[in-house]
Phi, psi and omega in degrees: 000127176280146178218166181223134176254126179253121179268127177253126181305141181308320181297325180290314179301315181293332181280344181291133181270059180222152172298143182311321183293340184262349189299309182300315181298318180293319178295321177298315180297314181299314180296316180298315180297314181296315181293325175294313182302321180282351181083013180282325179238146172288169178302315182298316180288323179296318180292329175294317177300318181285349184056048181234157173291161179304311182299314181295323179291320177297320176298318178298317177300319178297317178298329182266004182056039177263117180292147179280137171265136180239104182257174176298322176299319178297318178299313179298320178295318178297317179296315178300316180297316181296320181288339181285345178078018181276000000 
């Protein structure tokens, strides 16, 4: 599995008005939403980046007024999800 480590300057982390325990999760969500909005990531990949369930990520997009893109990958992912019985 390929991975990427993103270094955030200490000054930026310290300036964030969030509890230390929430910073990584918030940065993941922000990055996922922006990359999805720009069409860089599909819904499925963006929600994986955000470490959120499909439903929670879709809710987050709705809260941010980000329209859903519906690609063939999204359709296949929806079908796979529906067939899994979750």
